[in-house]
N, C-alpha and C positions, 0 to 999 in steps of 0.2 A: 717301794715295789707296787706295781699294779699290773694285773693280767686281764685282758679282755678277750672273750671267746664266745662262740655259739650265738652270734647275733643274727637277727632277721629283721628286715624292714617290710612292713605290709600296710595295705589299705590306701596306697597312693591313688589308685584308679578311682575309688569311691570318693576320696577327699577332693580330688580335682573336679569330679562331676558335680559335687555339691558346691564347689567354688563358683560354678557357672549358673547356679540357681538364681541369684539376685537379678541378673540381666537376661535370664532364659536363653543363654548363648551356647547351649549344648552342641549345636550343629558345628560350632567352630572347634570343638575338641578334636585333637589329632593324636592323642596318646593311644598306644596299643599294648597288647600282651604278646609275648613271644610264644613259641611252641611249648615251652616249659611253664608257661603262666607267669613269666617274669614281666615286670612293668617297664615299658619303654616310653619315656617322656617325649611328646611331640613339641615342635617349635612354638605352635600357637599356645599350648598349655604352659610351656616354659615362660613365654612372655607374660601371660596372665599371672602366673605364680610370682614372677619378679615384681610386677607392678603392685600386687597385693602386699608383698613383703615390704616394699619401699613405703607404702602408705601407712604402715604401722601395725601394731599387734591387733587392733580391732578389726583390721581388714584381712590379715593373714590367718584368720582363725581356722582355715582349712588345714593348716599345719598341726592343729591340735588333734586332727583325725589321722595323721600319718604316724604310725606306731612303730616302736622299736622294742624288741625283746633281746636281752643281752645278759651274759654271765660276766660278772666282775669280781675279781679277787683282789682285795685291797686291805690295808691296815685299818684298824679301828679309828685311828686319828683322822684318816681320810673320810671314812664313812660318816663320822660326826659332822663334817662339813657338807657332805653330800646330802644329808638329811634336811638341809636348808631348802632343798628343792622337792620336798615331799608332795606338794600340791599336784595332783594329777598323775602321780607315779605310784607303782606298786612294786614291792620287793619281797621275795622269800629268801631268807638267809639260812645258812647252816647254823645249828643251835649250839652256842657256847655252853649254855646251861646243861644241855642234855648229853653233849658228846665230848667236852673237853677232857674229862677224866678217863675216857675209853681207850686212848692210845698214848704212847710215850710222847712227852713234850720235848720237841727238838727245835734247834735254831731256825730250821727252814720253814717253820710255821709263822715266822715273824719277819717284818721289814726292818732289819737292823743293819743293813749294809753300809749306811752312812755314818755310823757311830765312830767316834774317836777311840783310840786304844784303851783309855781308862774306862770309858763308858762300856766298851765291849767286855772288859773284865767284870764290871758290876753286873752287866746283863747276863753273863755266863753264870754268875752266882745266883741271880734271880731264877734262871732256868733250872739250876740244881735244886733250889728250894721248891719251885713249882712241882718238879718231879717227885721230890720227897713228900710233899703234901698229897699229890695224886696217889702215891703208893699207900700212904697212911689212910686215906679215905677208902681205897679199895679193900684194904685189909680190915678196917674196923667198921666202916659204914658211918662213922661219926661225922655229922653234918658240919661240925666246926672246921674240920679239915677242908671240906668242900667250899665253905664260905671263904676260907683263907685263900684257897686256890683261885676262886673267881675274883676276889678283891685285890689280889696281888698281880693279876694278869696285866701285863703292859699294854699300852695303847698301840704298840707296834704289831700286835697279834693280827694275822691276816684272816679275814672272813670272806667267804664266798656268798654272793647274793645273785639271784636271777631277778633282773629288773625289767619292768615295762614302763617306757616313757614315750612321750610324743615328740615330734620335731620341735614343737613350741617350747617344751621343757629344755630341749637340747640347745635351742637358740639362746635361751636365757643363761644356761650354764656356760656356753661357749664364750659369750661376750663378757661375762663376769669373771671367768677363771682362766682364760687362755694365756695370760701372762703372770699367773700366780707363782709364788715362790716355791710351792710344793711341786716337785717333778711329776708326781702322780697326776696333778691337774693338767699339766701341759701335755702329758701323754694322752689323757682322756680327751682333751679338746682336739688333739691331733686326730684321734680316731673319729670324733664327731665330724670334723671337716672332710673326712674321706667317705662318709656315708653316701649312699646313692642320691645324687642330685642336690645334696646339701650345699656344696660349693657353688653350683650353677644358680640355684634359687636364692640362697641367702648371702653368700659371700662375694659374688661377682658384681 
């Protein structure tokens, strides 16, 4: 399971202006802002952006200045792979350490929808034990129960993070993960492909 929400793309206008600095070709820029301040990519700027992308990562560095902020809720086993792309990214997550014991532990907090029936039975027993440990910790304050709760927590536990990335980060993710065996990666790459102008600049 992966859920993507509250995303915003910004700084396209400034990034493309900077992309024209090497040849001082600012007068050729034809991108504009609409009445709400939204960015509208012009044909001249689209052509430049495509040429720079085709020339390779050294030349498309303007995409490092196009930023995306997004909320992603995904299981810990997915976040472990996402952390490969930490260079140039920032993320603030919900705190497992500080909040796991504060509410009842239920199945909807996990990505367990693809388990076979026997694994589901074991998973249900693990949830019962986690809830027992949570109750014991709240009742006694004994840190041993808290440690057991944290260390027994399955990798399918869903965590919410607010992430900031650049289009350059997203290009690397897209090409590396678009055909990954994890469904979560294919969903995430599908979202990347639909971001404003990503398809026109990078994929076409």
